[in-house]
C-alpha positions as CSV (number, residue, x, y, z in Angstrom):
1,M,-216.4,-153.5,-40.9
2,I,-215.7,-157.2,-40.7
3,E,-217.3,-159.4,-43.4
4,A,-218.2,-163.1,-43.1
5,D,-215.6,-164.0,-45.8
6,G,-212.7,-162.7,-43.8
7,L,-212.5,-159.3,-45.4
8,V,-212.2,-156.2,-43.2
9,T,-213.1,-152.7,-44.5
10,R,-211.8,-149.7,-42.7
11,G,-210.6,-146.1,-43.1
12,A,-207.3,-145.8,-44.9
13,T,-204.1,-144.5,-43.2
14,P,-201.0,-143.0,-44.8
15,A,-199.3,-146.4,-44.2
16,D,-201.8,-148.0,-46.6
17,L,-200.9,-145.9,-49.6
18,P,-198.0,-148.0,-51.0
19,A,-200.3,-151.1,-50.9
20,C,-203.1,-149.0,-52.6
21,E,-200.6,-148.2,-55.4
22,R,-199.8,-151.9,-55.8
23,V,-203.5,-152.8,-56.1
24,W,-204.0,-150.0,-58.6
25,R,-201.1,-151.2,-60.7
26,D,-201.9,-154.9,-60.5
27,S,-205.5,-154.3,-61.4
28,L,-204.7,-152.1,-64.4
29,N,-202.0,-154.5,-65.7
30,D,-204.3,-157.5,-65.3
31,Y,-206.6,-156.2,-68.0
32,L,-204.2,-154.1,-70.0
33,G,-202.1,-157.1,-70.7
34,R,-205.1,-159.0,-72.1
35,L,-205.6,-156.1,-74.4
36,G,-202.0,-156.1,-75.6
37,Q,-201.2,-152.8,-73.9
38,L,-197.9,-152.0,-72.2
39,E,-197.7,-152.6,-68.4
40,I,-197.9,-149.8,-65.9
41,P,-194.4,-149.2,-64.4
42,A,-193.8,-150.1,-60.8
43,D,-192.9,-146.6,-59.7
44,N,-195.6,-143.9,-59.9
45,P,-194.8,-140.9,-57.6
46,G,-197.6,-138.8,-59.1
47,L,-200.2,-141.3,-58.1
48,R,-198.8,-141.5,-54.6
49,R,-199.1,-137.7,-54.3
50,L,-202.6,-137.8,-55.6
51,H,-203.6,-140.5,-53.0
52,A,-201.9,-138.5,-50.3
53,H,-203.9,-135.4,-51.3
54,A,-207.2,-137.3,-51.3
55,L,-206.5,-138.8,-47.9
56,A,-205.5,-135.5,-46.5
57,T,-208.5,-133.6,-47.7
58,D,-211.2,-136.3,-47.5
59,P,-209.9,-138.9,-45.0
60,E,-213.4,-140.2,-44.2
61,R,-213.9,-141.0,-48.0
62,F,-210.8,-143.1,-48.4
63,R,-211.3,-146.8,-47.5
64,V,-209.5,-150.0,-47.9
65,A,-210.4,-153.7,-47.7
66,T,-208.0,-156.1,-46.1
67,R,-207.6,-159.9,-45.9
68,A,-205.2,-161.2,-43.3
69,D,-204.0,-157.6,-42.8
70,Q,-203.1,-157.2,-46.4
71,V,-204.8,-154.5,-48.5
72,V,-206.7,-156.1,-51.4
73,A,-208.9,-153.3,-52.5
74,F,-209.4,-149.5,-51.9
75,G,-211.6,-146.7,-52.9
76,S,-211.4,-142.9,-52.5
77,A,-213.8,-140.1,-53.1
78,I,-213.7,-136.3,-52.7
79,R,-216.6,-134.0,-51.9
80,R,-216.5,-130.5,-53.3
81,G,-219.6,-128.4,-52.8
82,S,-222.6,-130.4,-53.9
83,V,-220.5,-132.8,-56.0
84,W,-219.2,-136.2,-54.8
85,F,-216.5,-137.5,-57.1
86,L,-215.2,-141.1,-57.0
87,S,-211.4,-140.7,-57.5
88,M,-210.4,-144.3,-57.4
89,L,-211.9,-147.8,-56.9
90,F,-209.6,-150.8,-57.5
91,V,-209.7,-154.4,-56.5
92,D,-206.8,-156.9,-56.6
93,P,-207.3,-159.3,-59.5
94,A,-207.4,-162.3,-57.2
95,E,-210.3,-160.7,-55.3
96,Q,-212.4,-159.6,-58.2
97,A,-215.9,-160.9,-59.2
98,R,-216.9,-161.3,-55.5
99,G,-218.8,-158.0,-55.1
100,L,-216.0,-156.3,-53.2
101,G,-216.0,-153.2,-55.4
102,R,-219.7,-152.8,-54.9
103,R,-219.3,-153.2,-51.2
104,L,-216.6,-150.5,-51.0
105,L,-218.5,-148.2,-53.2
106,G,-221.6,-148.5,-51.0
107,E,-219.4,-147.4,-48.0
108,L,-218.1,-144.4,-49.9
109,L,-221.4,-143.1,-51.3
110,P,-222.9,-140.1,-49.5
111,G,-226.1,-140.5,-47.6
112,D,-227.4,-137.1,-48.9
113,G,-229.6,-137.8,-51.9
114,R,-229.2,-134.2,-53.1
115,V,-225.5,-134.7,-53.9
116,I,-224.4,-135.0,-57.5
117,L,-222.4,-138.2,-58.0
118,A,-219.6,-138.3,-60.6
119,T,-216.5,-140.3,-61.6
120,A,-214.1,-140.9,-64.6
121,A,-213.9,-144.5,-65.7
122,D,-211.9,-146.4,-68.3
123,S,-214.0,-147.1,-71.4
124,A,-212.3,-150.5,-71.6
125,Q,-213.9,-151.6,-68.3
126,P,-217.6,-152.4,-69.0
127,I,-218.1,-154.1,-65.6
128,S,-217.0,-151.0,-63.7
129,N,-219.1,-148.7,-65.9
130,G,-222.1,-151.0,-65.3
131,L,-221.5,-150.8,-61.6
132,Y,-221.4,-147.0,-61.6
133,A,-224.4,-146.8,-63.9
134,S,-226.4,-149.0,-61.5
135,F,-226.1,-146.1,-59.0
136,G,-227.2,-143.6,-61.7
137,I,-223.6,-142.5,-62.4
138,V,-224.0,-142.8,-66.2
139,P,-221.3,-142.2,-68.9
140,R,-221.9,-138.8,-70.5
141,M,-218.7,-137.6,-72.1
142,P,-215.3,-138.9,-73.2
143,L,-212.1,-137.7,-71.6
144,L,-209.2,-137.9,-74.1
145,D,-205.5,-137.9,-73.2
146,A,-203.7,-135.8,-75.8
147,I,-199.9,-136.2,-75.7
148,G,-197.1,-134.8,-77.8
149,R,-195.5,-131.5,-78.8
150,P,-196.5,-129.0,-81.5
151,R,-194.9,-129.7,-84.8
152,P,-192.1,-127.4,-86.0
153,G,-193.4,-124.1,-87.2
154,W,-196.8,-124.3,-85.4
155,T,-197.9,-121.1,-83.7
156,P,-200.7,-120.9,-81.1
157,P,-203.7,-118.9,-81.9
158,P,-203.5,-115.4,-80.5
159,L,-205.4,-114.5,-77.3
160,P,-208.4,-112.3,-78.0
161,E,-207.7,-108.6,-78.2
162,G,-207.4,-107.0,-74.8
163,I,-206.6,-110.3,-73.0
164,T,-203.3,-110.1,-71.0
165,V,-201.4,-112.8,-69.2
166,D,-199.5,-112.7,-66.0
167,G,-198.8,-114.9,-63.0
168,L,-201.8,-116.3,-61.0
169,L,-201.5,-115.1,-57.5
170,A,-202.0,-117.8,-54.8
171,D,-203.9,-115.5,-52.5
172,G,-205.4,-112.0,-52.3
173,A,-207.7,-110.8,-55.1
174,D,-207.0,-113.8,-57.4
175,A,-208.1,-116.3,-54.8
176,A,-211.6,-114.7,-54.7
177,A,-211.7,-114.4,-58.5
178,V,-210.7,-118.1,-58.9
179,T,-213.4,-119.2,-56.5
180,A,-216.0,-117.2,-58.4
181,L,-214.8,-118.5,-61.8
182,D,-214.8,-122.1,-60.5
183,R,-218.3,-121.8,-59.2
184,A,-219.5,-120.4,-62.5
185,V,-217.7,-123.0,-64.7
186,V,-217.2,-126.3,-62.8
187,G,-220.0,-125.8,-60.2
188,F,-217.9,-125.7,-57.0
189,A,-214.9,-124.0,-55.4
190,H,-211.9,-126.2,-54.6
191,P,-209.1,-124.1,-53.2
192,E,-207.5,-127.3,-51.7
193,D,-207.1,-128.7,-55.2
194,H,-205.6,-125.5,-56.5
195,A,-203.0,-125.8,-53.8
196,F,-202.3,-129.4,-55.0
197,A,-202.1,-128.2,-58.6
198,R,-199.7,-125.4,-57.7
199,R,-197.4,-128.0,-56.1
200,E,-197.6,-130.3,-59.1
201,R,-197.6,-127.6,-61.8
202,P,-196.0,-124.5,-60.4
203,S,-196.4,-122.4,-63.6
204,A,-199.8,-120.9,-63.0
205,F,-201.1,-118.2,-65.4
206,A,-203.9,-115.7,-65.1
207,Y,-205.7,-114.4,-68.2
208,R,-207.3,-110.9,-67.6
209,S,-209.6,-108.6,-69.5
210,R,-208.7,-104.9,-70.1
211,D,-210.2,-103.9,-66.8
212,G,-208.1,-106.5,-64.9
213,R,-210.9,-109.0,-64.4
214,L,-209.8,-112.7,-64.3
215,V,-211.3,-114.4,-67.3
216,G,-209.3,-117.6,-67.1
217,Y,-206.5,-119.5,-65.5
218,G,-204.2,-122.4,-66.4
219,Y,-201.5,-124.5,-64.9
220,T,-198.5,-126.2,-66.5
221,S,-194.9,-127.2,-65.7
222,E,-191.7,-128.5,-67.1
223,V,-193.0,-132.0,-66.6
224,G,-195.6,-131.2,-69.4
225,R,-198.9,-132.0,-67.8
226,I,-201.4,-129.2,-68.4
227,G,-204.4,-128.5,-66.2
228,P,-206.6,-127.5,-64.5
229,V,-207.8,-124.8,-66.9
230,A,-210.9,-122.7,-66.6
231,V,-212.1,-119.9,-68.9
232,R,-215.1,-117.6,-68.7
233,E,-216.0,-118.0,-72.4
234,P,-215.6,-121.2,-74.5
235,D,-213.8,-119.5,-77.3
236,L,-211.0,-118.6,-75.0
237,L,-210.1,-122.2,-74.2
238,G,-208.2,-122.9,-77.4
239,P,-206.0,-119.8,-77.2
240,V,-205.3,-120.4,-73.5
241,L,-204.3,-124.0,-74.3
242,G,-202.0,-122.8,-77.1
243,H,-200.3,-120.4,-74.7
244,L,-199.8,-123.1,-72.1
245,L,-198.3,-125.4,-74.7
246,T,-195.7,-122.9,-75.6
247,A,-195.1,-120.8,-72.5
248,V,-193.2,-123.4,-70.5
249,P,-191.4,-125.9,-72.9
250,P,-191.5,-129.3,-71.1
251,R,-188.6,-131.7,-70.7
252,G,-190.5,-134.2,-72.8
253,A,-194.0,-134.3,-74.2
254,S,-197.0,-132.2,-73.2
255,A,-200.1,-133.9,-72.0
256,V,-203.7,-132.7,-71.6
257,W,-206.9,-134.4,-70.5
258,L,-209.4,-133.0,-73.0
259,P,-213.1,-133.2,-72.3
260,G,-215.2,-134.3,-75.3
261,A,-217.3,-131.1,-74.9
262,A,-214.3,-129.0,-75.8
263,G,-214.5,-129.7,-79.5
264,E,-212.6,-126.7,-80.8
265,A,-209.8,-127.2,-78.4
266,I,-209.5,-130.8,-79.3
267,G,-209.2,-129.9,-83.0
268,L,-206.6,-127.2,-82.2
269,L,-204.3,-129.6,-80.3
270,L,-204.6,-132.4,-82.9
271,G,-203.9,-129.8,-85.6
272,A,-200.8,-128.8,-83.6
273,G,-199.5,-132.4,-83.8
274,L,-200.5,-133.9,-80.5
275,R,-202.1,-137.4,-80.5
276,F,-204.6,-139.4,-78.4
277,E,-203.0,-141.9,-76.0
278,D,-204.6,-145.2,-75.0
279,F,-208.3,-145.7,-74.6
280,P,-210.5,-142.7,-73.8
281,L,-212.0,-142.4,-70.3
282,L,-215.7,-141.8,-69.7
283,V,-216.8,-139.0,-67.4
284,C,-219.9,-140.2,-65.6
285,W,-222.4,-138.3,-63.5
286,T,-226.0,-138.4,-62.2
287,D,-226.8,-134.7,-62.9
288,D,-225.1,-131.9,-64.9
289,F,-222.7,-129.9,-62.8
290,A,-219.9,-128.4,-65.0
291,D,-219.5,-126.8,-68.4
292,F,-216.7,-128.9,-69.8
293,S,-216.5,-126.7,-72.9
294,R,-214.8,-124.2,-70.5
295,Y,-212.9,-126.5,-68.1
296,I,-210.0,-129.0,-68.2
297,P,-209.6,-131.1,-65.1
298,I,-206.5,-131.7,-63.1
299,S,-206.5,-135.4,-63.8
300,P,-209.1,-138.2,-64.1
301,G,-208.8,-138.7,-60.4
302,L,-209.2,-135.1,-59.4
303,L,-211.5,-132.6,-61.0
């Protein structure tokens, strides 16, 4: 789509992803610097892999805006079941305050009015939050980045009696059980995102009841990032997080994106010695779709 001011919006290609990473970094550093925060480093391979995943699974929902063939803004969204989730929307600082973000968002939004709209936005960005709220995507819950390692001598709470742990199988019976659990907890099945999580965090655990039924799963790795995690009952979330914190010691710190609805799990990790990093994010949606007392997302850009 060619605009009168020389901007062109179009579908993204793999060749655009390095420029999208630059726009993301420059946009964040523009306002983080004014808040006295550290700059985002130049190299972010995890972000590139997330962008590549979004483009591979939802190519029609990844769009860029260019001026003179240079990417100056981009937006990406994913559709899982009845939930449309805005993964990223960033505009180069030199192009901001011209309505470009709203224009890109309008191209990404689904035409089906029955779809639930959701995103995770920075609480330090009132303009972006106002934009999303104007479409009914209203802030509902904080998302807190807890980082660190348990203090010496800390032991995780035990798993409830009868719960056993083993490896989560990528296919077979576990695939069907994971789909059923996801539909019950987060509102949709997303096997493509489990495949991404398994590549990023290859230590995947299954939590089973005495009769072998899957009652939870969780991902972690030596890098330290934990998630996604889903459990059938809220009181299982804390013990599962405790197990994930200690089952695979990371090379550095552990990190977990904690939904505000998971109050007991938040208290457990803070009591263990982890701390909150940076500003909280805000999870926004038009209608309820997930039970975040039983679910920890993969990242703010991918539920």
